[in-house]
DOKEKOL-324396 format. One line per field, with one value per residue: residue number from 0; x, z, y of N, C-alpha, C, O, CB in turn; residue in three letters. Coordinates in nm, 2 decimals. Glycine has a CB too. Layout:
seq c(NUM, ...)
npx c(X, ...)
npz c(Z, ...)
npy c(Y, ...)
capx c(X, ...)
capz c(Z, ...)
capy c(Y, ...)
cpx c(X, ...)
cpz c(Z, ...)
cpy c(Y, ...)
opx c(X, ...)
opz c(Z, ...)
opy c(Y, ...)
cbpx c(X, ...)
cbpz c(Z, ...)
cbpy c(Y, ...)
type c(ala, ...)
END
This chain:
seq c(0, 1, 2, 3, 4, 5, 6, 7, 8, 9, 10, 11, 12, 13, 14, 15, 16, 17, 18, 19, 20, 21, 22, 23, 24, 25, 26, 27, 28, 29, 30, 31, 32, 33, 34, 35, 36, 37, 38, 39, 40, 41, 42, 43, 44, 45, 46, 47, 48, 49, 50, 51, 52, 53, 54, 55, 56, 57, 58, 59, 60, 61, 62, 63, 64, 65, 66, 67, 68, 69, 70, 71, 72, 73, 74, 75, 76, 77, 78, 79, 80, 81, 82, 83, 84, 85, 86, 87, 88, 89, 90, 91, 92, 93, 94, 95, 96, 97, 98, 99, 100, 101, 102, 103, 104, 105, 106, 107, 108, 109, 110, 111, 112, 113, 114, 115, 116, 117, 118, 119, 120, 121, 122, 123, 124, 125, 126, 127)
npx c(-4.16, -4.34, -4.42, -4.50, -4.43, -4.51, -4.60, -4.67, -4.88, -5.07, -5.11, -5.22, -5.46, -5.61, -5.68, -5.92, -5.92, -5.74, -5.53, -5.53, -5.33, -5.30, -5.19, -5.24, -5.14, -5.02, -4.93, -5.10, -5.21, -5.41, -5.59, -5.75, -5.95, -6.01, -6.17, -6.01, -5.85, -5.63, -5.47, -5.30, -4.99, -5.08, -5.29, -5.63, -5.89, -6.21, -6.53, -6.84, -6.90, -6.65, -6.58, -6.64, -6.45, -6.17, -5.93, -5.97, -5.97, -5.71, -5.55, -5.59, -5.42, -5.18, -5.03, -4.89, -4.89, -4.94, -5.00, -5.12, -5.14, -5.21, -5.19, -5.24, -5.07, -5.07, -5.15, -5.02, -4.76, -4.67, -4.72, -4.69, -4.76, -4.73, -4.78, -4.64, -4.70, -4.56, -4.62, -4.78, -5.11, -5.37, -5.67, -5.93, -6.18, -6.43, -6.67, -6.84, -6.80, -6.57, -6.24, -5.95, -5.63, -5.35, -5.01, -4.73, -4.41, -4.23, -4.20, -4.26, -4.23, -4.32, -4.28, -4.41, -4.28, -4.07, -4.13, -4.02, -4.02, -4.05, -3.93, -4.03, -3.84, -3.79, -3.85, -3.74, -3.81, -3.73, -3.95, -4.05)
npz c(1.98, 1.70, 1.40, 1.18, 1.06, 1.20, 0.99, 0.80, 0.93, 0.95, 0.68, 0.60, 0.74, 0.59, 0.36, 0.16, 0.04, -0.03, -0.21, -0.20, -0.21, -0.25, -0.26, -0.38, -0.25, -0.46, -0.60, -0.75, -0.82, -0.66, -0.65, -0.48, -0.44, -0.13, 0.17, 0.46, 0.79, 1.02, 1.29, 1.55, 1.49, 1.28, 0.99, 0.94, 0.77, 0.64, 0.53, 0.35, 0.33, 0.37, 0.37, 0.13, -0.05, -0.27, -0.16, 0.11, 0.10, 0.00, 0.21, 0.41, 0.35, 0.27, 0.42, 0.34, 0.22, 0.02, 0.03, -0.11, -0.07, -0.22, -0.39, -0.59, -0.50, -0.65, -0.99, -1.15, -1.06, -1.15, -0.89, -0.74, -0.45, -0.17, 0.01, 0.04, 0.18, 0.29, 0.42, 0.66, 0.68, 0.90, 0.98, 1.18, 1.44, 1.48, 1.65, 1.59, 1.32, 1.05, 0.99, 0.84, 0.97, 0.90, 0.93, 0.91, 0.77, 0.60, 0.51, 0.25, 0.14, -0.04, -0.10, 0.13, 0.39, 0.31, 0.15, -0.06, -0.36, -0.69, -0.84, -0.64, -0.37, -0.28, 0.02, 0.22, 0.48, 0.70, 0.93, 1.07)
npy c(0.72, 0.83, 0.64, 0.79, 1.11, 1.44, 1.61, 1.42, 1.28, 1.49, 1.54, 1.29, 1.30, 1.48, 1.35, 1.17, 0.92, 0.61, 0.39, 0.05, -0.22, -0.57, -0.91, -1.24, -1.56, -1.69, -1.47, -1.31, -1.00, -0.74, -0.43, -0.17, 0.13, 0.28, 0.41, 0.54, 0.56, 0.71, 0.54, 0.59, 0.45, 0.30, 0.22, 0.22, 0.05, -0.03, -0.14, -0.20, -0.47, -0.64, -0.90, -1.03, -0.95, -0.94, -0.86, -0.93, -1.21, -1.24, -1.14, -1.32, -1.53, -1.41, -1.16, -0.94, -0.61, -0.30, 0.04, 0.35, 0.69, 0.98, 1.30, 1.60, 1.88, 2.11, 2.20, 2.37, 2.53, 2.18, 1.97, 1.70, 1.50, 1.27, 0.96, 0.64, 0.32, 0.03, -0.28, -0.49, -0.64, -0.70, -0.88, -0.77, -0.75, -0.50, -0.34, -0.55, -0.60, -0.69, -0.54, -0.40, -0.37, -0.20, -0.22, -0.03, -0.11, 0.00, 0.34, 0.56, 0.88, 1.18, 1.52, 1.60, 1.62, 1.77, 2.05, 2.20, 2.38, 2.23, 1.92, 1.66, 1.52, 1.19, 1.03, 0.77, 0.54, 0.29, 0.14, -0.06)
capx c(-4.16, -4.44, -4.37, -4.53, -4.39, -4.63, -4.65, -4.74, -5.01, -5.16, -5.15, -5.31, -5.60, -5.68, -5.71, -6.03, -5.91, -5.61, -5.53, -5.49, -5.29, -5.27, -5.17, -5.27, -5.02, -4.96, -4.88, -5.20, -5.23, -5.54, -5.58, -5.88, -5.96, -6.08, -6.15, -5.92, -5.82, -5.50, -5.49, -5.16, -4.89, -5.14, -5.39, -5.75, -5.99, -6.31, -6.62, -6.97, -6.89, -6.52, -6.55, -6.66, -6.36, -6.04, -5.82, -6.00, -5.92, -5.57, -5.48, -5.60, -5.31, -5.06, -5.06, -4.81, -4.97, -4.89, -5.11, -5.07, -5.23, -5.14, -5.27, -5.16, -5.08, -5.10, -5.12, -4.94, -4.67, -4.70, -4.67, -4.74, -4.72, -4.80, -4.72, -4.66, -4.68, -4.54, -4.63, -4.87, -5.24, -5.44, -5.81, -5.97, -6.32, -6.46, -6.82, -6.91, -6.76, -6.43, -6.17, -5.81, -5.53, -5.23, -4.90, -4.61, -4.27, -4.15, -4.28, -4.20, -4.31, -4.26, -4.34, -4.49, -4.19, -3.99, -4.22, -3.94, -4.08, -3.97, -3.95, -4.01, -3.74, -3.85, -3.79, -3.77, -3.78, -3.77, -4.01, -4.11)
capz c(1.86, 1.59, 1.27, 1.08, 1.10, 1.22, 0.86, 0.74, 1.00, 0.91, 0.54, 0.59, 0.79, 0.49, 0.24, 0.18, -0.02, -0.05, -0.30, -0.12, -0.29, -0.19, -0.36, -0.34, -0.22, -0.59, -0.65, -0.83, -0.75, -0.65, -0.59, -0.47, -0.37, -0.01, 0.27, 0.57, 0.90, 1.09, 1.43, 1.60, 1.39, 1.19, 0.91, 0.94, 0.66, 0.64, 0.41, 0.37, 0.35, 0.32, 0.36, 0.00, -0.14, -0.31, -0.06, 0.23, 0.08, -0.01, 0.34, 0.49, 0.32, 0.24, 0.48, 0.28, 0.14, 0.00, 0.01, -0.16, -0.05, -0.29, -0.46, -0.65, -0.43, -0.75, -1.12, -1.21, -1.12, -1.12, -0.76, -0.68, -0.31, -0.12, 0.10, 0.01, 0.30, 0.27, 0.55, 0.67, 0.72, 0.98, 0.99, 1.32, 1.45, 1.55, 1.66, 1.52, 1.17, 1.03, 0.93, 0.82, 1.04, 0.82, 1.01, 0.82, 0.78, 0.52, 0.47, 0.15, 0.12, -0.13, -0.09, 0.26, 0.49, 0.24, 0.05, -0.15, -0.50, -0.79, -0.84, -0.50, -0.33, -0.22, 0.15, 0.25, 0.61, 0.76, 1.05, 1.14)
capy c(0.81, 0.78, 0.60, 0.90, 1.25, 1.52, 1.65, 1.30, 1.26, 1.60, 1.51, 1.17, 1.34, 1.56, 1.28, 1.09, 0.78, 0.55, 0.27, -0.06, -0.33, -0.69, -1.02, -1.38, -1.64, -1.72, -1.35, -1.24, -0.87, -0.67, -0.30, -0.11, 0.25, 0.26, 0.51, 0.50, 0.65, 0.68, 0.50, 0.58, 0.42, 0.21, 0.26, 0.13, 0.06, -0.14, -0.13, -0.25, -0.62, -0.67, -1.05, -1.07, -0.88, -1.01, -0.82, -1.00, -1.34, -1.23, -1.11, -1.44, -1.61, -1.33, -1.04, -0.83, -0.51, -0.17, 0.14, 0.48, 0.81, 1.09, 1.40, 1.71, 2.01, 2.21, 2.15, 2.47, 2.42, 2.04, 1.94, 1.58, 1.47, 1.15, 0.86, 0.50, 0.24, -0.11, -0.34, -0.60, -0.62, -0.80, -0.87, -0.76, -0.72, -0.37, -0.32, -0.67, -0.61, -0.70, -0.43, -0.42, -0.29, -0.20, -0.18, 0.00, -0.15, 0.10, 0.46, 0.64, 1.00, 1.29, 1.66, 1.61, 1.67, 1.88, 2.11, 2.28, 2.37, 2.15, 1.78, 1.62, 1.42, 1.07, 1.00, 0.63, 0.51, 0.16, 0.18, -0.18)
cpx c(-4.26, -4.36, -4.39, -4.48, -4.52, -4.68, -4.72, -4.87, -5.11, -5.20, -5.25, -5.45, -5.67, -5.72, -5.82, -6.02, -5.76, -5.63, -5.46, -5.46, -5.25, -5.24, -5.20, -5.14, -4.95, -4.91, -4.97, -5.24, -5.38, -5.52, -5.72, -5.88, -6.05, -6.07, -6.07, -5.92, -5.69, -5.54, -5.36, -5.06, -4.95, -5.25, -5.51, -5.84, -6.09, -6.40, -6.75, -6.97, -6.76, -6.49, -6.57, -6.56, -6.23, -5.94, -5.85, -5.94, -5.77, -5.50, -5.49, -5.48, -5.17, -5.08, -4.98, -4.89, -4.89, -5.01, -5.04, -5.18, -5.15, -5.24, -5.18, -5.18, -5.12, -5.07, -5.04, -4.88, -4.71, -4.64, -4.73, -4.68, -4.79, -4.72, -4.75, -4.62, -4.66, -4.54, -4.72, -5.01, -5.29, -5.59, -5.85, -6.12, -6.33, -6.61, -6.89, -6.89, -6.61, -6.37, -6.03, -5.73, -5.40, -5.11, -4.78, -4.48, -4.18, -4.25, -4.20, -4.29, -4.24, -4.35, -4.43, -4.40, -4.11, -4.08, -4.15, -4.00, -3.99, -4.00, -3.93, -3.91, -3.82, -3.77, -3.84, -3.72, -3.82, -3.82, -4.06, -4.01)
cpz c(1.75, 1.47, 1.16, 1.14, 1.13, 1.09, 0.79, 0.80, 0.96, 0.77, 0.53, 0.64, 0.69, 0.37, 0.26, 0.13, -0.03, -0.15, -0.22, -0.21, -0.21, -0.30, -0.30, -0.31, -0.35, -0.66, -0.74, -0.76, -0.76, -0.59, -0.59, -0.40, -0.25, 0.08, 0.38, 0.68, 0.96, 1.24, 1.49, 1.49, 1.28, 1.10, 0.92, 0.82, 0.68, 0.52, 0.45, 0.40, 0.29, 0.30, 0.22, -0.10, -0.16, -0.20, 0.07, 0.22, 0.07, 0.13, 0.43, 0.47, 0.30, 0.30, 0.43, 0.19, 0.12, -0.01, -0.03, -0.13, -0.12, -0.36, -0.53, -0.56, -0.52, -0.89, -1.20, -1.11, -1.08, -0.99, -0.70, -0.53, -0.27, -0.03, 0.05, 0.14, 0.25, 0.40, 0.55, 0.72, 0.80, 0.98, 1.14, 1.32, 1.53, 1.54, 1.58, 1.37, 1.16, 0.96, 0.92, 0.90, 0.96, 0.91, 0.92, 0.86, 0.71, 0.49, 0.37, 0.13, 0.03, -0.11, 0.03, 0.36, 0.44, 0.13, -0.04, -0.29, -0.59, -0.78, -0.70, -0.48, -0.25, -0.09, 0.19, 0.39, 0.65, 0.90, 1.13, 1.14)
cpy c(0.74, 0.74, 0.71, 1.03, 1.33, 1.57, 1.54, 1.28, 1.37, 1.58, 1.40, 1.21, 1.42, 1.48, 1.18, 0.94, 0.74, 0.43, 0.16, -0.18, -0.45, -0.79, -1.15, -1.45, -1.67, -1.59, -1.27, -1.11, -0.82, -0.53, -0.24, 0.03, 0.23, 0.39, 0.45, 0.60, 0.61, 0.65, 0.48, 0.56, 0.33, 0.28, 0.16, 0.15, -0.06, -0.13, -0.19, -0.40, -0.67, -0.82, -1.10, -1.01, -0.97, -0.98, -0.90, -1.15, -1.34, -1.22, -1.23, -1.53, -1.54, -1.19, -0.92, -0.74, -0.38, -0.08, 0.27, 0.58, 0.92, 1.19, 1.50, 1.83, 2.12, 2.15, 2.25, 2.56, 2.28, 2.01, 1.82, 1.56, 1.34, 1.07, 0.72, 0.42, 0.10, -0.17, -0.46, -0.56, -0.73, -0.77, -0.87, -0.73, -0.58, -0.35, -0.43, -0.68, -0.62, -0.57, -0.47, -0.32, -0.31, -0.14, -0.16, -0.07, -0.05, 0.22, 0.54, 0.76, 1.10, 1.41, 1.67, 1.67, 1.78, 1.93, 2.21, 2.27, 2.29, 2.00, 1.73, 1.51, 1.31, 1.05, 0.86, 0.60, 0.37, 0.19, 0.06, -0.29)
opx c(-4.26, -4.26, -4.31, -4.49, -4.62, -4.81, -4.82, -4.97, -5.22, -5.32, -5.35, -5.55, -5.80, -5.79, -5.83, -6.09, -5.67, -5.75, -5.35, -5.55, -5.18, -5.26, -5.19, -5.03, -4.82, -4.85, -4.93, -5.29, -5.45, -5.44, -5.80, -5.80, -6.16, -5.98, -6.05, -5.97, -5.65, -5.62, -5.30, -5.05, -4.88, -5.29, -5.48, -5.85, -6.05, -6.34, -6.77, -7.04, -6.75, -6.40, -6.53, -6.58, -6.20, -5.87, -5.75, -5.88, -5.70, -5.40, -5.41, -5.44, -5.07, -5.15, -5.00, -4.96, -4.79, -5.11, -4.93, -5.30, -5.04, -5.36, -5.06, -5.29, -5.19, -5.00, -4.98, -4.94, -4.78, -4.51, -4.82, -4.57, -4.90, -4.60, -4.86, -4.52, -4.75, -4.47, -4.72, -5.03, -5.26, -5.63, -5.81, -6.17, -6.26, -6.66, -6.99, -6.94, -6.54, -6.44, -5.98, -5.76, -5.34, -5.12, -4.73, -4.45, -4.07, -4.36, -4.09, -4.41, -4.12, -4.47, -4.52, -4.44, -4.07, -4.10, -4.21, -4.02, -3.87, -4.10, -3.82, -3.90, -3.90, -3.65, -3.96, -3.61, -3.94, -3.75, -4.10, -4.05)
opz c(1.73, 1.43, 1.07, 1.26, 1.08, 1.07, 0.72, 0.73, 0.92, 0.74, 0.46, 0.59, 0.71, 0.28, 0.36, 0.18, -0.03, -0.16, -0.17, -0.27, -0.10, -0.42, -0.18, -0.34, -0.35, -0.77, -0.81, -0.65, -0.84, -0.50, -0.68, -0.30, -0.26, 0.06, 0.39, 0.67, 0.95, 1.30, 1.48, 1.40, 1.18, 1.14, 0.91, 0.77, 0.72, 0.41, 0.56, 0.50, 0.19, 0.24, 0.19, -0.22, -0.09, -0.16, 0.14, 0.31, 0.13, 0.15, 0.52, 0.56, 0.30, 0.23, 0.48, 0.10, 0.18, -0.07, 0.00, -0.17, -0.08, -0.37, -0.53, -0.55, -0.49, -0.90, -1.31, -1.06, -0.97, -0.98, -0.61, -0.50, -0.32, 0.00, 0.02, 0.20, 0.19, 0.49, 0.45, 0.78, 0.77, 0.97, 1.21, 1.22, 1.62, 1.43, 1.51, 1.31, 1.23, 0.90, 0.97, 0.90, 0.96, 0.96, 0.85, 0.98, 0.76, 0.45, 0.39, 0.10, 0.01, -0.11, 0.03, 0.42, 0.51, 0.03, -0.10, -0.34, -0.57, -0.71, -0.64, -0.56, -0.17, -0.08, 0.19, 0.42, 0.62, 0.98, 1.25, 1.19)
opy c(0.62, 0.79, 0.73, 1.05, 1.29, 1.58, 1.57, 1.25, 1.34, 1.60, 1.41, 1.16, 1.43, 1.53, 1.11, 0.85, 0.82, 0.38, 0.18, -0.24, -0.44, -0.76, -1.17, -1.39, -1.68, -1.60, -1.17, -1.12, -0.86, -0.52, -0.26, 0.04, 0.18, 0.47, 0.33, 0.71, 0.50, 0.71, 0.37, 0.64, 0.29, 0.39, 0.04, 0.27, -0.17, -0.11, -0.23, -0.44, -0.73, -0.86, -1.22, -1.01, -1.06, -1.07, -0.94, -1.20, -1.43, -1.30, -1.25, -1.61, -1.60, -1.11, -0.80, -0.79, -0.36, -0.12, 0.30, 0.56, 0.96, 1.16, 1.48, 1.88, 2.22, 2.05, 2.22, 2.66, 2.27, 2.01, 1.83, 1.60, 1.31, 1.10, 0.69, 0.45, 0.05, -0.13, -0.53, -0.46, -0.85, -0.66, -0.96, -0.68, -0.55, -0.34, -0.40, -0.77, -0.56, -0.50, -0.57, -0.20, -0.42, -0.03, -0.25, -0.08, -0.03, 0.19, 0.57, 0.75, 1.09, 1.41, 1.76, 1.78, 1.88, 1.86, 2.30, 2.15, 2.28, 1.97, 1.75, 1.42, 1.34, 1.05, 0.83, 0.62, 0.33, 0.25, 0.07, -0.40)
cbpx c(-4.02, -4.54, -4.43, -4.68, -4.30, -4.59, -4.53, -4.65, -4.99, -5.08, -5.02, -5.26, -5.58, -5.59, -5.58, -6.15, -5.97, -5.54, -5.46, -5.61, -5.17, -5.38, -5.02, -5.35, -5.06, -5.06, -4.75, -5.33, -5.14, -5.65, -5.48, -5.98, -6.02, -6.04, -6.30, -5.78, -5.94, -5.41, -5.58, -5.15, -4.78, -5.21, -5.34, -5.83, -5.92, -6.40, -6.55, -7.06, -7.01, -6.41, -6.65, -6.80, -6.31, -5.99, -5.82, -6.15, -5.98, -5.52, -5.55, -5.73, -5.34, -5.03, -5.03, -4.68, -5.10, -4.80, -5.19, -5.03, -5.25, -5.05, -5.37, -5.20, -4.95, -5.00, -5.25, -5.02, -4.52, -4.65, -4.69, -4.71, -4.75, -4.84, -4.77, -4.58, -4.79, -4.40, -4.68, -4.81, -5.33, -5.38, -5.88, -5.89, -6.40, -6.38, -6.85, -7.05, -6.82, -6.39, -6.19, -5.77, -5.52, -5.24, -4.86, -4.60, -4.25, -4.09, -4.32, -4.18, -4.35, -4.26, -4.41, -4.54, -4.10, -3.86, -4.33, -3.79, -4.10, -3.82, -3.85, -4.15, -3.63, -3.84, -3.83, -3.71, -3.83, -3.65, -4.12, -4.23)
cbpz c(1.80, 1.56, 1.22, 1.05, 1.00, 1.31, 0.78, 0.74, 1.15, 0.92, 0.46, 0.68, 0.92, 0.45, 0.20, 0.10, -0.16, 0.08, -0.44, -0.01, -0.38, -0.09, -0.41, -0.45, -0.15, -0.68, -0.73, -0.85, -0.81, -0.57, -0.67, -0.39, -0.46, 0.07, 0.32, 0.51, 1.00, 1.09, 1.44, 1.70, 1.45, 1.26, 0.76, 1.07, 0.52, 0.77, 0.29, 0.26, 0.28, 0.40, 0.46, -0.05, -0.07, -0.45, -0.03, 0.26, -0.06, -0.09, 0.41, 0.46, 0.20, 0.08, 0.63, 0.21, 0.22, -0.13, 0.14, -0.31, 0.10, -0.40, -0.36, -0.80, -0.35, -0.73, -1.20, -1.31, -1.08, -1.24, -0.66, -0.76, -0.21, -0.24, 0.25, -0.11, 0.41, 0.19, 0.65, 0.77, 0.59, 1.13, 0.91, 1.40, 1.53, 1.48, 1.61, 1.54, 1.10, 0.94, 1.01, 0.67, 1.19, 0.69, 1.12, 0.82, 0.73, 0.39, 0.59, 0.01, 0.25, -0.27, -0.22, 0.30, 0.55, 0.19, 0.12, -0.15, -0.56, -0.77, -0.94, -0.45, -0.24, -0.31, 0.26, 0.15, 0.71, 0.76, 1.03, 1.08)
cbpy c(0.82, 0.89, 0.47, 0.90, 1.32, 1.64, 1.70, 1.18, 1.27, 1.74, 1.48, 1.06, 1.41, 1.67, 1.20, 1.15, 0.78, 0.50, 0.30, -0.10, -0.29, -0.74, -1.01, -1.46, -1.77, -1.78, -1.38, -1.33, -0.76, -0.75, -0.20, -0.20, 0.37, 0.14, 0.55, 0.48, 0.66, 0.81, 0.37, 0.47, 0.35, 0.09, 0.28, 0.16, 0.06, -0.12, -0.20, -0.22, -0.69, -0.61, -1.12, -1.04, -0.75, -0.97, -0.67, -1.01, -1.40, -1.11, -0.99, -1.51, -1.70, -1.32, -1.05, -0.88, -0.48, -0.16, 0.17, 0.47, 0.83, 1.03, 1.47, 1.73, 2.04, 2.34, 2.12, 2.56, 2.45, 1.95, 2.06, 1.46, 1.59, 1.07, 0.88, 0.45, 0.26, -0.14, -0.24, -0.70, -0.59, -0.80, -0.98, -0.66, -0.83, -0.25, -0.18, -0.65, -0.48, -0.82, -0.30, -0.41, -0.33, -0.12, -0.29, 0.15, -0.30, 0.04, 0.55, 0.56, 1.07, 1.24, 1.69, 1.47, 1.56, 1.82, 2.18, 2.24, 2.51, 2.17, 1.71, 1.58, 1.49, 0.94, 1.10, 0.53, 0.61, 0.05, 0.27, -0.22)
type c(met, ser, lys, phe, thr, pro, ala, glu, val, gln, tyr, leu, lys, thr, gln, pro, leu, met, arg, phe, ala, ser, ala, ser, leu, ala, gly, arg, pro, asp, val, ala, pro, val, val, phe, glu, val, asp, gly, asp, asp, ile, leu, thr, ala, gly, phe, asp, ile, thr, his, thr, val, arg, tyr, arg, asn, ile, gln, thr, asn, pro, arg, val, ser, val, val, ile, asp, asp, leu, ala, ser, ile, asp, pro, trp, ser, pro, arg, gly, ile, lys, ile, ile, gly, thr, ala, ala, ile, glu, glu, ala, asn, gly, ser, pro, arg, phe, arg, ile, thr, pro, ala, val, ile, ile, ser, trp, ala, ile, asn, asp, thr, thr, pro, gly, ile, pro, lys, met, glu, arg, arg, glu, val, gly)
END
């Protein structure tokens, strides 16, 4: 069984950016907007030269990360929706360049699986 529901996978495939948060071993946070793709149960992201990024240095010593992918389905009525993933990131090589593989442990989504109008209900699942 997939960690993501079919509705979550479909939503993720329509979104161009996510916010990627990491922290140093001392707890100093960093967040950056990045492109991404879904790879089975994981999220992949890379970049032009990620070896010079704060998140690259952070993940070498502290693999715990959070990412958020969200948007507004509508502004009238106000309809926020999205997915937050809490998990771990690993640095791997792909085609001679490093990239991050994010493996979810917790998935929190709102207005993706249940699209009932109104204030969205948060759904939280332990998956890892």
